[in-house]
C-alpha positions as CSV (number, residue, x, y, z in Angstrom):
1,X,56.5,27.4,-29.8
2,X,56.0,27.9,-33.5
3,X,55.4,24.2,-34.0
4,X,52.6,24.4,-31.4
5,X,50.8,27.4,-33.1
6,X,47.8,25.3,-34.1
7,X,47.5,24.0,-30.5
8,X,47.5,27.5,-29.2
9,X,45.0,28.6,-31.7
10,X,42.7,25.7,-30.8
11,X,42.8,26.8,-27.2
12,X,42.0,30.3,-28.2
13,X,38.9,29.1,-30.2
14,X,37.8,27.0,-27.2
15,X,38.1,30.0,-24.9
16,X,36.3,32.2,-27.3
17,X,39.4,34.4,-27.6
18,X,39.6,34.0,-31.4
19,X,36.8,34.0,-34.0
20,X,36.3,30.7,-35.9
21,X,36.8,31.2,-39.7
22,X,34.0,30.7,-42.2
23,X,33.3,27.0,-42.5
24,X,32.0,24.8,-45.3
25,X,28.3,24.5,-45.9
26,X,26.6,22.3,-43.2
27,X,29.5,22.4,-40.8
28,X,28.2,23.9,-37.6
29,X,30.3,26.5,-35.7
30,X,31.8,24.9,-32.6
31,X,34.4,26.2,-30.2
32,X,36.4,23.0,-30.6
33,X,37.4,24.0,-34.1
34,X,41.0,22.7,-34.8
35,X,42.9,24.8,-37.3
36,X,44.6,23.1,-40.3
37,X,42.4,20.0,-40.5
38,X,40.3,19.3,-43.6
39,X,36.6,19.3,-43.3
40,X,34.5,18.0,-46.1
41,X,30.9,16.7,-46.7
42,X,31.9,13.1,-47.3
43,X,35.1,11.1,-46.6
44,X,36.3,8.2,-48.7
45,X,36.7,5.3,-46.2
46,X,40.0,4.5,-47.9
47,X,41.3,7.8,-46.6
48,X,40.4,7.1,-43.0
49,X,42.4,4.1,-42.0
50,X,42.0,0.3,-41.7
51,X,39.8,0.6,-38.6
52,X,36.7,1.1,-40.9
53,X,37.2,-2.2,-42.7
54,X,37.7,-4.0,-39.3
55,X,34.4,-2.5,-38.0
56,X,32.6,-3.4,-41.2
57,X,33.7,-7.0,-40.9
58,X,32.4,-7.1,-37.4
59,X,29.0,-5.6,-38.1
60,X,27.2,-9.0,-37.7
61,X,28.2,-8.8,-34.0
62,X,26.8,-5.3,-33.7
63,X,23.6,-6.3,-35.5
64,X,23.2,-9.4,-33.3
65,X,23.6,-7.4,-30.0
66,X,21.2,-4.8,-31.3
67,X,18.6,-7.4,-32.2
68,X,19.0,-8.8,-28.6
69,X,18.5,-5.4,-27.1
70,X,15.4,-4.7,-29.2
71,X,13.9,-8.0,-28.3
72,X,14.6,-7.7,-24.5
73,X,14.4,-3.9,-23.9
74,X,13.3,-1.9,-27.0
75,X,12.4,1.1,-24.9
76,X,16.1,1.6,-24.1
77,X,16.6,2.8,-27.7
78,X,16.0,6.5,-27.1
79,X,16.0,9.5,-29.4
80,X,17.7,11.9,-27.1
81,X,21.2,10.6,-27.9
82,X,20.6,10.9,-31.6
83,X,18.9,14.3,-31.9
84,X,16.1,14.3,-34.5
85,X,16.8,17.9,-35.3
86,X,20.3,17.0,-36.2
87,X,19.9,13.7,-38.1
88,X,16.3,14.0,-39.2
89,X,13.2,12.2,-38.0
90,X,13.1,8.5,-37.4
91,X,16.4,8.0,-35.5
92,X,17.0,6.4,-32.1
93,X,20.1,5.2,-30.4
94,X,21.8,3.6,-27.5
95,X,24.9,5.4,-26.3
96,X,28.0,3.4,-25.4
97,X,30.5,6.2,-25.0
98,X,30.3,9.9,-24.2
99,X,33.1,12.4,-24.3
100,X,35.7,9.6,-24.5
101,X,34.3,7.7,-21.5
102,X,32.7,4.2,-22.0
103,X,29.4,3.9,-20.1
104,X,29.8,0.5,-18.3
105,X,26.1,-0.2,-17.8
106,X,25.4,0.3,-21.5
107,X,28.5,-1.5,-22.6
108,X,27.3,-4.6,-20.8
109,X,24.6,-4.8,-23.5
110,X,27.1,-4.6,-26.4
111,X,30.3,-6.4,-25.2
112,X,31.3,-7.7,-28.6
113,X,30.7,-4.3,-30.2
114,X,32.8,-2.5,-27.6
115,X,35.5,-5.2,-28.0
116,X,35.3,-4.7,-31.8
117,X,35.7,-0.9,-31.6
118,X,38.6,-1.2,-29.2
119,X,40.5,-3.9,-31.2
120,X,39.9,-2.0,-34.4
121,X,41.4,1.1,-32.7
122,X,38.5,3.3,-33.9
123,X,39.4,6.9,-33.3
124,X,38.0,8.9,-30.4
125,X,34.5,10.2,-31.1
126,X,34.1,13.1,-28.6
127,X,30.3,13.2,-28.9
128,X,30.2,9.5,-28.3
129,X,29.7,6.1,-29.7
130,X,26.1,5.3,-30.4
131,X,24.4,2.2,-31.8
132,X,21.7,3.8,-33.9
133,X,18.8,2.7,-36.0
134,X,16.4,4.6,-38.2
135,X,12.9,4.1,-39.5
136,X,12.9,2.8,-43.1
137,X,12.7,5.6,-45.6
138,X,13.6,8.3,-43.1
139,X,17.0,9.2,-44.7
140,X,19.7,11.3,-43.2
141,X,19.3,15.1,-43.1
142,X,22.4,17.2,-44.1
143,X,24.2,17.8,-40.8
144,X,27.6,18.3,-39.1
145,X,28.8,17.1,-35.8
146,X,30.1,20.6,-35.3
147,X,33.7,19.6,-35.2
148,X,36.3,19.2,-37.9
149,X,38.3,16.8,-35.7
150,X,38.3,13.2,-36.9
């Protein structure tokens, strides 16, 4: 039971039975706080695993599929999946995954991207996988996805 203490604490945070400790600046309070994990404003890609380099190498596939989507169906790039109040103005996105589930209809538009992410063994992104774009010069507002789970 002692070795599972962090798991039990995580469940207590999720059930609002335990107060979440003070968090670093810009990290939003979220009931899915997992104790004992590092949270920091910026991660060095070298500290995150080889999956990042694999995805970077495959970016031309992502860009090609995004260009096709924009040419055929630009209105499908919506801003509700990339909240402007979180990221800042000028962002829109096309969601491929939500809460760990791939969205088959959307994945049909990005088959190479989905294959790339699966083969690279990208970690689970609970809030989802989104192909996003931003208006030039819009920048990224300071934000947190609310979780310290990577």
